[in-house]
N, C-alpha and C positions, 0 to 999 in steps of 0.2 A: 781774445783770451782774459777772461775776466778773472776776478780774484778769488781765492779762498785762503785757508790757512798757509803760511809759508813758514817753513823750518827755520829760516833765519830771521825773518821779521813780517808778522802778518798784516803790516802795512806798506809792502813794496809797492803795490799799485798806487798808493798815495801819492808816490813821489812824481809819478807822470800822468797823474788823471787829466790835468789841464790840457795836454797836448795827445791824449791817446786817441782821440778820432782821427789824427792824421795817419793812422795806420789803413785806414780803409782804401787809399790809393794804391797801396802795393799790390802787385799782379797776383800773390797768393791770397790775398785778402779777397779780391775779386771773385776768385775760383771759390772761395770759402763761403762767401754770401749767395753766390749762385747755386752752390750745392745745397746749402740751407734752404732756399727757396723751393728747390726741387723736392727735398725732403718733407718740408712742411705741406706743400700742396696747398689744397683748399682748406683753410681755417676761419673762413667767415662764420661770426656769431660765437665763435669758440671761447671760453674762459681759459686762459694758459697762464701756468706759472714759469717763470724764467730764473732757474737758479744759475747764481754766479752771473748775475746779469751785468755787472760793470756800470758803465755809463749809460746802459739801456739802449745800445745800437741794435741789438736783436728784438729788444721789446718793442723799440718803435717801428723795425721791420715788420713784427707781427700785427701791430695796430694799423699799418699801412696796408697790409693783406687782408684786413676784415675782421681781426680778432674783437671780441667785445670787451672783454677785460682782461688785462695783462698785470700780473703782481711779478715784481722784480726783488730778488733776494742778493745781497752780496755782503761780504765782510768790509769792503773798502768805504769808509766814510766819504772820503773824497771824490771816489768814482760815483756813489750815490748822489751826493750833492749836484753833482754836473747834470746827472740824468733828471733829478728833481726841477733844475733851472731849465733845462729844455722843456720839460713839460709845462712849467710856468710860462715861458715864453710861447709855447703853442697853443695855451689856453685862449679861447676867444669868447669875449674880450679879456684882455690882459688881467689877470688877477682873480678869474673866476674859477670855479671848479669844475671845468669841462672835461679835464684829463680823465684817460681810461686807464693809466698806469699808476699802480700804487707800488712804492719802494719801501723796502726794510732792509735793516742793518742785520746780519747775523752770518755765522760761520756755517756754510752748507755742508761740512763734514760732521757737524753735530746736529742733534734734534732741534727742530725748529718750533716745537710747541709754545714756546714764549712769545711768539709773534702773531699768535691769534688766528693762524690758518685753519680751515676747517679741513678734516680728513677726507680723501676721496671727494673732492669738490671740483677738480679741474679736468677739462676735456683732454688737454695735452701739457706735457711738461717738457720744456727745454732745459739743456745743460750744456752750454757751449763753452768748451775750455775748462771744464771742471774736473774731470775724472784725472787729469795729468798732474794734479796737485795731491794725489794720494801717494804716500809713500809706504803704505802697508796696507794689507787685505781689509783690516778693521776699518780703516778710513774709507776705502772704496765701498765697503758694505754700508757704512753710514751714509755716504753720498747717495747710493742706490735706494736706501730705505727712505729716505726723505721723497726720492721720485716715485716710490710705490705706494708711499703712505698717502700722497695728495692727489694721486691720479685716479680717476673713476675706473672701475672695472670695464675692460675693453678699450680704455683711452689710450692713447699713443704717446711715446716718448721719441722726441727728435733731438740731435744735438751733433755739433760738428766738435772734433777733438783731435789729439795728438796720436801720430802713428805708435803702435805699440812695440818698435824695434828701435834700439838706440842706434844701431848702424844705419838707419835711415833718418833718424832725427838729426844727424850730425853730417848728412852728405847732400841735403836738399839744394837745390839750385838757388844760389844767393841773388840772381835775376828776380826770383820770386818775391824776394824780400825778407828772408829769414835765414839766419846763421845760428847753428847749434854746435856745442862741444860739451863734452863729458866734463862734470865739475866735481864729481865725488862718487861714493858708493855708500849705501846703508845696507842692512842685513837683506832687505826685500825689494830694494831699488836701486836704479842708477840715477843720480842727480845731474840733470843736464841745465846748461846756462843757454838761454834763448835770447837771441838779440833781433829784433823787428827794425828793419833798416830803413825806418821812417826819418823824417827831421823834425825834432831830434830823435835819437835812436831810443828805443823802447826795450829795456832789458830786465830779465827776470828769470827765477829759477823754478824749474819743475821737476817731476819725477817720472820714471818709466819703470814699471814693476817688472821684475826679474821673471815672474810667472806671467806670461801672457794669456795662458788659460784663465786666468782669474777675471779679465775683463769680460768673458763671456758666461763663466760658471757664476760669478757673483749676481747679477741681475736676476738670474733664472732662481737663484736660491731664496730671492725676495720676492718673488711672484710676478715677475717678468717672462714673456715668452716671445718667440720670433725676433731674438736679438741679431742685428746685422751690423756688420762694419763695412762700408763702401767707400772705395777711394774715387775721387773725381775723375771724369770722363772728358772727352773733347766737346760733350754737351754744356760743361760749365765755362769753357773759354768763349769770349765774346766772338762772334762770328767773323769779324773783320780782322780778328788776330789769329785765326786758326791755323794760317801757313807760315807762323813766325816760329823759327827753330827753339827759342828760348820757353815758348809756351809747351813744346812738346817735351823739353828737359824737366820742366816744372812739373808735368804729369808723369814723368817716368818715376819720380820719387816723390811721393805724395806730400803736399803741404799739410794735409788734415784728412780725416776720415769722416763720413756720415755714419753716425750712430742711430739706431732706430730699434724700437721694443715696442710691445704691446702689454699692457697689465692683464694677466690673466683674469678670466670670469671666474666666478666662485661655482 
């Protein structure tokens, strides 16, 4: 769940950037990565833009799956610092420029013209845990405009994100590694406090829009088609765990949704 602008502080992710990778062992995060892998499919030799990339967990996944170039954008300086350090460590030999991930600091809910990206230059755009930081329709539009602006016509959008119902967000199985509670209301959204039950706990605030139809309508308005939202299935559960009751409980109230869309051809 990478960072964009927070209404309380746009640096909430800076506070736990150093331990953020600890969440990857949570059962819900295992489901999330497997769901994202299924959504990405074959991405060999593609140029990919990763909006709200955080420490680059999913950027590195894309590289491992064969992407040619990955550009990551996030608002959190500390999250990006850790991602860049991981890139430098992975370079061979150390200190060389063998990396294929480039990181930029920017707010993904605002125009990204200033970071030098070329419009319609990416085969695929990811945005994992981005749209759940939009507290208004305008912010959701701005995020989707960035997706559409930099995606080639016919290119794909793939990302995992929050469920669109507050009742689900606050009742998910804690065994999966997540706890949610209502933290307030705005005119257009419910503020939800999320705790990822890693060690130490990762806690932050997000928003779920009161108009659920906006999540589908807005991407269409900015030039996207074939918008889908798919919950995890038994396919995302490791085979040796599929008989465990807790996995069934975790699937009953989704940890996340897979978002997909295609940029319309002119």
